[in-house]
C-alpha positions in Angstrom: -37.4 -2.2 -14.3 -34.6 -0.8 -12.1 -34.2 -1.2 -8.3 -31.7 -0.9 -5.5 -30.8 -3.8 -3.2 -28.3 -4.4 -0.5 -26.3 -7.7 -0.4 -23.8 -9.0 2.1 -20.5 -10.7 1.4 -18.0 -11.7 4.1 -19.5 -9.2 6.5 -19.5 -6.3 4.0 -22.8 -4.7 2.9 -22.8 -3.8 -0.8 -25.5 -1.5 -2.3 -26.4 -2.5 -5.8 -28.3 -0.4 -8.3 -29.8 -2.1 -11.4 -30.8 0.5 -13.9 -31.3 1.5 -17.6 -31.7 5.3 -17.0 -29.1 7.9 -17.7 -29.9 9.8 -14.5 -29.2 6.8 -12.3 -25.9 6.0 -14.1 -24.8 9.6 -13.9 -25.5 9.7 -10.1 -23.8 6.5 -9.3 -20.7 7.2 -11.4 -20.4 10.6 -9.6 -20.2 8.8 -6.3 -17.5 6.6 -7.7 -15.3 9.7 -8.3 -15.1 10.4 -4.5 -11.5 10.5 -3.2 -10.0 7.1 -2.3 -6.9 6.1 -0.4 -4.5 4.1 -2.5 -5.2 2.9 -6.0 -8.5 3.7 -7.6 -9.7 0.3 -8.5 -13.1 -0.6 -10.2 -14.4 -4.1 -10.6 -15.6 -4.6 -14.2 -17.8 -7.4 -15.6 -20.2 -8.0 -18.4 -22.9 -10.6 -19.2 -24.4 -11.7 -22.4 -27.9 -12.6 -23.7 -28.3 -15.4 -26.3 -30.7 -15.1 -29.2 -31.5 -17.1 -32.3 -30.0 -15.7 -35.5 -31.6 -16.7 -38.8 -28.7 -17.1 -41.2 -30.9 -18.3 -44.1 -34.2 -20.0 -44.8 -32.7 -23.3 -43.8 -30.2 -22.4 -41.2 -30.3 -20.7 -37.8 -27.6 -20.2 -35.2 -27.2 -18.9 -31.7 -25.6 -15.4 -31.3 -24.8 -13.5 -28.2 -25.2 -9.8 -27.4 -23.9 -7.7 -24.5 -26.8 -7.4 -22.1 -25.4 -5.9 -18.9 -22.3 -4.0 -17.7 -21.3 -4.3 -14.0 -19.1 -1.8 -12.1 -18.1 -1.9 -8.4 -16.0 0.5 -6.4 -16.3 -1.4 -3.1 -19.5 -0.8 -1.1 -21.4 0.2 -4.2 -22.2 -1.7 -7.4 -23.8 -0.5 -10.6 -25.5 -2.9 -13.0 -26.4 -1.2 -16.3 -29.0 -2.9 -18.5 -27.4 -2.0 -21.9 -30.2 -3.5 -24.0 -32.7 -1.0 -22.5 -30.7 2.2 -22.7 -31.9 4.9 -25.1 -28.2 5.7 -25.7 -24.9 5.2 -23.8 -24.5 8.1 -21.4 -21.5 10.4 -21.9 -20.7 10.0 -18.2 -20.0 6.2 -18.8 -17.7 6.9 -21.8 -15.8 9.5 -19.8 -15.6 7.4 -16.6 -14.1 4.4 -18.4 -11.4 6.7 -19.9 -10.2 8.2 -16.6 -6.4 7.9 -16.4 -6.3 7.5 -12.6 -8.7 4.5 -12.5 -7.8 0.9 -13.1 -10.6 -1.5 -14.2 -10.1 -5.1 -13.2 -11.9 -8.3 -14.1 -11.6 -11.9 -15.4 -11.9 -12.0 -19.2 -12.0 -8.2 -19.2 -10.1 -7.8 -22.4 -12.4 -10.2 -24.3 -15.4 -8.3 -22.8 -14.1 -5.0 -24.0 -13.6 -6.1 -27.5 -17.3 -7.1 -27.7 -18.5 -4.0 -25.9 -16.5 -1.7 -28.3 -17.9 -3.6 -31.3 -21.5 -3.4 -30.2 -21.7 -0.1 -28.2 -18.4 1.8 -28.9 -17.5 1.4 -25.2 -13.7 1.5 -24.6 -11.6 1.5 -21.4 -8.3 3.2 -20.9 -6.8 1.0 -18.1 -8.0 -2.6 -18.1 -6.2 -5.3 -16.1 -6.7 -9.1 -16.3 -6.7 -10.4 -12.7 -5.5 -13.9 -13.4 -2.1 -12.9 -15.0 -1.7 -10.1 -12.4 -2.2 -12.5 -9.5 0.1 -15.1 -11.1 2.9 -12.5 -11.5 2.6 -10.8 -8.1 2.0 -14.0 -6.1 4.5 -16.1 -8.2 1.9 -18.7 -8.8 1.7 -19.2 -12.6 -1.4 -21.5 -12.4 -3.5 -18.4 -11.3 -3.2 -17.0 -14.8 -5.9 -19.4 -15.9 -8.2 -19.4 -12.9 -11.7 -17.9 -12.6 -13.1 -15.7 -9.9 -13.7 -18.4 -7.3 -10.1 -19.6 -7.3 -8.7 -16.1 -7.4 -10.9 -14.9 -4.6 -9.8 -17.7 -2.4 -6.1 -17.5 -3.3 -5.9 -13.7 -2.9 -8.5 -12.8 -0.2 -9.4 -16.2 1.3 -13.0 -15.7 0.4 -15.1 -18.8 -0.4 -17.7 -17.4 -2.8 -19.7 -20.6 -2.8 -21.0 -19.7 0.6 -22.6 -16.6 -0.8 -23.8 -17.4 -4.3 -27.5 -17.8 -4.8 -28.8 -21.1 -6.1 -30.2 -20.4 -9.6 -30.7 -22.4 -12.7 -27.9 -23.0 -15.2 -29.5 -20.8 -17.8 -29.5 -17.2 -16.7 -31.3 -14.7 -18.9 -29.2 -11.5 -18.5 -31.2 -9.8 -21.2 -34.6 -9.8 -19.4 -36.1 -6.4 -18.6 -37.5 -7.7 -15.3 -34.1 -8.3 -13.8 -34.5 -10.4 -10.7 -32.7 -9.9 -7.3 -31.1 -13.4 -7.6 -29.3 -12.3 -10.8 -28.4 -9.0 -9.2 -26.9 -10.9 -6.2 -24.9 -13.2 -8.5 -23.6 -10.2 -10.5 -22.7 -8.3 -7.3 -20.7 -11.1 -5.8 -18.7 -11.5 -8.9 -17.9 -7.9 -9.6 -17.3 -7.1 -6.0 -14.9 -10.0 -5.8 -13.1 -8.5 -8.9 -12.8 -5.2 -7.0 -11.4 -6.9 -3.8 -8.9 -9.1 -5.7 -7.7 -6.1 -7.8 -7.5 -3.8 -4.8 -5.5 -6.3 -2.8 -3.1 -7.0 -5.6 -2.6 -3.4 -6.8 -2.3 -2.1 -3.2 0.5 -4.6 -2.5 2.2 -3.8 -5.8 2.2 -0.1 -5.1 
């Protein structure tokens, strides 16, 4: 089910671990704790899986569930398959509550509401990258931009050159998590890390 793969973005090699085992999660999060120069920034992302919810005998509707949680500290990314965990590791709860770490993403506050409701996962220091970029760069339009626009505005990275070509429908809840999905997740969460690190380093 799990695997380790190395991806490249803008000349940087990023090692990504896809897993649903507590041992892997404990080991990777331990490496994230190593001393860093400047602000301790972690890219944070989440993806959903859709399923059919039977409301009544005559009515069904689509519902979503948190499927994967993605964390990145620069050259290392961790993709946690939430649906296949026996339980949420204590190391993950503790890591997300560390006072010296800032977790950054696009839509991170919305993601955390859903993660807390479904898994009890909370985060102490979460920062929305759009509003942060808009404030620090004095460009209000960035408040409403996604990762592609932010990566170009802040780091001059054109993510379109690196994204894999995959179908519109992406099943983030599948147990046999493919390398193309892992690459897509890595590019996004690594970009969150880079954007956040650039902005917070400049701000400090």
